[in-house]
C-alpha positions as CSV (number, residue, x, y, z in Angstrom):
1,M,0.0,0.0,0.0
2,D,1.4,3.4,-1.0
3,A,1.9,6.0,1.8
4,A,-0.9,8.3,0.6
5,T,-3.5,5.5,0.5
6,E,-2.4,4.2,3.9
7,A,-2.7,7.7,5.4
8,R,-6.3,8.0,3.9
9,L,-7.3,4.6,5.4
10,K,-5.9,5.4,8.8
11,D,-7.5,8.8,8.9
12,C,-10.9,7.4,7.8
13,L,-10.7,4.6,10.4
14,R,-10.1,7.2,13.2
15,H,-13.4,8.8,12.3
16,I,-15.5,5.6,12.2
17,A,-17.2,5.4,15.6
18,P,-19.4,2.3,15.8
19,F,-20.5,2.9,19.4
20,S,-23.0,5.6,20.2
21,D,-22.8,7.5,23.5
22,T,-25.6,5.3,24.9
23,V,-23.8,2.1,23.8
24,Q,-20.5,3.2,25.3
25,A,-22.4,4.0,28.6
26,V,-24.0,0.5,28.5
27,L,-20.7,-1.2,27.9
28,H,-19.1,0.8,30.7
29,E,-21.9,-0.2,33.1
30,M,-21.4,-3.9,32.1
31,G,-17.8,-3.6,32.9
32,R,-18.3,-2.3,36.5
33,Q,-17.7,-4.6,39.5
34,P,-19.9,-5.3,41.2
35,L,-22.4,-5.4,38.4
36,N,-25.6,-3.4,38.9
37,I,-28.1,-5.0,36.4
38,N,-30.7,-2.3,37.2
39,R,-28.3,0.4,36.1
40,V,-27.4,-1.5,33.0
41,C,-31.0,-1.8,32.0
42,T,-31.8,1.8,32.8
43,T,-28.9,2.9,30.5
44,I,-30.1,0.6,27.7
45,E,-33.6,2.1,28.0
46,L,-32.2,5.5,27.0
47,D,-32.1,4.2,23.4
48,P,-35.5,3.0,22.1
49,L,-34.0,1.4,19.0
50,L,-31.5,-0.6,21.1
51,V,-34.4,-1.7,23.4
52,S,-36.4,-2.9,20.4
53,T,-33.4,-4.7,18.9
54,I,-32.6,-6.5,22.2
55,L,-36.2,-7.6,22.7
56,R,-36.5,-8.7,19.0
57,L,-33.4,-10.8,19.3
58,A,-34.2,-12.2,22.7
59,N,-37.5,-13.5,21.4
60,S,-35.7,-15.3,18.5
61,P,-35.5,-19.1,18.4
62,F,-31.8,-18.5,18.4
63,Y,-32.0,-18.1,22.1
64,G,-34.8,-20.5,22.6
65,F,-36.6,-19.0,25.6
66,A,-40.0,-20.6,26.4
67,R,-41.9,-17.4,27.1
68,K,-42.2,-14.1,25.4
69,I,-39.8,-11.4,26.8
70,T,-41.3,-7.9,27.0
71,R,-39.0,-6.1,29.4
72,I,-35.3,-5.3,29.1
73,K,-34.7,-6.5,32.7
74,D,-36.1,-9.9,31.8
75,A,-33.9,-10.0,28.7
76,A,-30.9,-9.1,30.8
77,V,-31.6,-11.8,33.4
78,L,-32.4,-14.6,30.9
79,L,-29.6,-13.8,28.4
80,G,-27.0,-13.1,31.0
81,V,-24.7,-10.1,30.8
82,H,-22.2,-11.8,28.5
83,S,-24.8,-12.6,25.8
84,L,-26.4,-9.2,26.3
85,R,-23.1,-7.5,25.6
86,Q,-22.8,-9.4,22.3
87,V,-26.2,-8.3,21.3
88,V,-25.3,-4.7,22.0
89,L,-22.1,-5.0,20.0
90,S,-24.0,-6.6,17.1
91,F,-26.6,-3.8,17.1
92,S,-23.8,-1.2,17.1
93,M,-21.9,-2.7,14.1
94,V,-25.0,-3.1,12.0
95,A,-26.0,0.5,12.8
96,A,-22.5,1.8,12.0
97,F,-22.6,0.2,8.5
98,P,-26.3,0.3,7.6
99,V,-27.8,-2.0,5.0
100,R,-27.9,-0.8,1.4
101,A,-28.9,-3.3,-1.2
102,G,-27.4,-3.4,-4.7
103,G,-24.4,-1.7,-6.2
104,A,-20.9,-3.2,-6.9
105,F,-20.5,-3.4,-3.1
106,D,-23.7,-4.9,-1.7
107,R,-23.8,-4.2,2.0
108,E,-27.0,-6.2,2.4
109,A,-25.5,-9.3,0.9
110,L,-22.5,-9.0,3.1
111,W,-24.5,-8.5,6.3
112,R,-26.6,-11.5,5.5
113,H,-23.5,-13.5,5.0
114,S,-21.9,-12.1,8.2
115,V,-25.0,-12.8,10.4
116,A,-25.1,-16.4,9.1
117,V,-21.4,-16.9,9.8
118,G,-22.0,-15.6,13.4
119,V,-24.8,-18.1,13.8
120,A,-22.8,-21.0,12.4
121,A,-19.8,-20.1,14.6
122,K,-22.0,-20.1,17.7
123,L,-23.5,-23.5,16.9
124,L,-20.0,-24.9,16.1
125,A,-18.7,-23.4,19.4
126,E,-21.4,-25.2,21.3
127,Q,-20.2,-28.5,19.8
128,V,-16.6,-28.0,20.9
129,G,-17.0,-26.3,24.3
130,H,-16.0,-22.8,23.2
131,D,-17.7,-19.6,24.4
132,P,-20.6,-19.4,21.9
133,D,-21.2,-15.6,22.5
134,E,-17.6,-14.9,21.6
135,A,-17.8,-17.1,18.5
136,F,-21.0,-15.3,17.4
137,I,-19.6,-11.8,17.6
138,A,-16.3,-13.0,15.9
139,G,-18.3,-14.5,13.1
140,L,-20.5,-11.5,12.7
141,L,-17.5,-9.2,12.5
142,H,-15.2,-11.4,10.4
143,D,-15.7,-9.4,7.3
144,I,-15.9,-5.9,8.9
145,G,-12.7,-5.0,7.0
146,K,-14.6,-5.1,3.7
147,F,-17.1,-2.5,5.0
148,I,-14.2,-0.3,6.1
149,L,-12.3,-0.6,2.9
150,A,-15.4,0.1,0.8
151,Q,-16.2,3.2,3.0
152,C,-12.7,4.6,3.3
153,L,-11.3,3.8,-0.2
154,P,-14.4,3.6,-2.3
155,E,-12.9,4.0,-5.8
156,E,-9.9,1.7,-5.0
157,Y,-12.2,-1.0,-3.6
158,L,-14.4,-1.0,-6.6
159,A,-11.3,-1.6,-8.7
160,V,-10.5,-4.6,-6.3
161,L,-14.0,-6.0,-6.9
162,A,-13.7,-5.5,-10.6
163,Y,-10.3,-7.2,-10.7
164,R,-11.6,-10.2,-8.6
165,A,-14.6,-10.6,-11.0
166,T,-12.4,-10.5,-14.0
167,R,-9.7,-12.8,-12.7
168,Q,-12.0,-15.1,-10.7
169,C,-9.5,-15.1,-7.9
170,P,-10.0,-15.0,-4.1
171,L,-10.9,-11.6,-2.8
172,V,-7.9,-11.4,-0.4
173,E,-5.6,-12.0,-3.3
174,A,-7.2,-9.2,-5.3
175,E,-7.0,-6.9,-2.2
176,R,-3.4,-7.6,-1.5
177,L,-2.4,-7.1,-5.2
178,K,-4.4,-3.8,-5.7
179,L,-4.2,-2.3,-2.2
180,G,-1.3,-4.0,-0.5
181,V,-3.5,-5.0,2.4
182,D,-6.5,-7.3,2.8
183,H,-9.8,-7.0,4.7
184,C,-8.7,-9.5,7.3
185,Q,-5.8,-7.3,8.3
186,V,-7.9,-4.1,8.2
187,G,-10.7,-5.7,10.3
188,A,-8.2,-6.7,13.0
189,V,-6.7,-3.2,13.1
190,A,-10.2,-1.7,13.5
191,V,-11.2,-4.1,16.3
192,R,-8.0,-3.2,18.2
193,H,-8.7,0.5,17.6
194,W,-12.2,0.0,19.0
195,Q,-10.6,-1.7,22.1
196,L,-12.6,-4.9,21.6
197,P,-11.1,-8.1,23.1
198,A,-7.8,-9.3,21.6
199,P,-9.1,-12.8,20.6
200,L,-11.7,-11.1,18.2
201,A,-8.9,-9.2,16.5
202,E,-6.9,-12.5,16.0
203,A,-10.0,-14.3,14.6
204,L,-10.6,-11.5,12.1
205,Q,-6.9,-11.3,11.1
206,Y,-6.4,-15.1,10.5
207,H,-9.8,-16.5,9.5
208,C,-8.9,-16.5,5.8
209,Y,-5.7,-18.4,6.5
210,P,-6.0,-20.1,9.9
211,G,-2.7,-22.1,9.4
212,R,-0.8,-18.8,10.0
213,A,-2.5,-18.1,13.4
214,P,-0.6,-18.3,16.7
215,A,-0.8,-21.5,18.8
216,D,-4.3,-21.1,20.3
217,T,-6.4,-21.2,17.1
218,R,-9.8,-22.4,18.2
219,L,-11.7,-19.1,17.7
220,V,-9.9,-18.6,14.4
221,D,-10.8,-22.2,13.3
222,L,-14.4,-21.8,14.3
223,V,-14.8,-18.6,12.2
224,H,-12.9,-20.1,9.3
225,L,-15.1,-23.2,9.3
226,A,-18.3,-21.2,9.8
227,N,-17.4,-19.0,6.8
228,V,-16.8,-22.0,4.5
229,L,-20.0,-23.7,5.6
230,V,-22.1,-20.6,5.0
231,L,-20.6,-20.0,1.6
232,G,-21.6,-23.6,0.8
233,L,-25.2,-23.0,1.9
234,W,-25.7,-19.7,0.1
235,I,-24.2,-18.6,-3.1
236,T,-24.1,-14.8,-2.7
237,P,-22.3,-12.1,-4.6
238,E,-19.7,-12.0,-1.8
239,E,-17.5,-14.9,-2.6
240,P,-18.1,-18.0,-4.7
241,P,-17.7,-21.2,-2.6
242,S,-15.0,-22.5,-4.9
243,M,-12.9,-19.5,-3.9
244,E,-12.9,-20.3,-0.1
245,R,-11.5,-23.7,0.7
246,L,-11.5,-25.4,4.1
247,E,-8.0,-25.5,5.7
248,P,-7.4,-29.3,6.0
249,Q,-6.3,-29.3,9.7
250,V,-9.2,-27.2,11.0
251,L,-11.6,-30.1,11.6
252,T,-8.8,-32.1,13.3
253,R,-7.9,-29.3,15.6
254,L,-11.6,-28.7,16.5
255,G,-12.3,-32.4,17.0
256,L,-15.3,-32.3,14.6
257,T,-16.4,-34.8,12.0
258,W,-18.1,-34.4,8.7
259,E,-21.1,-36.2,10.1
260,Q,-21.4,-33.7,12.9
261,L,-21.2,-30.8,10.4
262,E,-23.9,-32.4,8.2
263,S,-26.2,-32.7,11.1
264,L,-25.7,-29.0,12.0
265,L,-26.5,-27.7,8.5
266,P,-30.3,-27.6,8.9
267,R,-30.0,-25.6,12.1
268,I,-27.5,-23.2,10.7
269,D,-29.8,-22.6,7.8
270,S,-33.0,-22.1,9.7
271,L,-31.5,-20.0,12.6
272,S,-29.5,-17.9,10.2
273,Q,-32.5,-17.0,8.2
274,E,-34.3,-16.1,11.4
275,M,-31.5,-13.9,12.8
276,I,-31.1,-12.2,9.4
277,S,-34.7,-11.3,9.5
278,R,-34.6,-9.9,13.0
279,M,-31.2,-8.1,12.8
280,L,-31.5,-6.5,9.3
281,H,-35.2,-5.7,8.9
């Protein structure tokens, strides 16, 4: 990446603020010890859109509660603070890069894919004993670098997409050739800039090439596998399934079998469609 383009990207990234004042206050309250759940809920209730999003998601089959949840306090108690935090982060990211259908860079298609990868990562995490909430947010954010590149370097990124379409090559290859950086690296830089947990940055940075990740690769492997599975379920404008191949050692490291994956596919499909409907509409 040439110096001028790198400077533009860094300057733009500094001005992308995915967390509103209310969300920052909510996250601050969630980080207090001892936790005051009433204060967390009172802060959430300052943002009606955040309230409606939390209740809409809490009543999804994704969380599987037996009764309808109508109050934020009930949602906080039933979800738990950890899951509630992931919902708040998800709301913030979708709001920061709102859905716009169509065009050479289709945000709606990318968000649909990202939500589905989050769902798949969560279900896979449950199979291997990893934190499902962490896996969900890592899956949801795995392609956030694409949004950032398209927003900060719009003309250059359209050239990347055109090159990829012409050459039929993986997107990361086109990004590195035309920009000198790929969306995995940009996403990791953004997550660190937003002071999100370090494992999320690592998952974003290495999900395209998990074999290069440091020793503890479980979250990276989960996101990589979830991404490949979702690309196989939905052929979208984002990336043809043939362009994203499963790293051979991922299943071995996770201790999963093809039979287990096959049994999960119907749930990934149905819950993804449900979450896409609730998060993006």
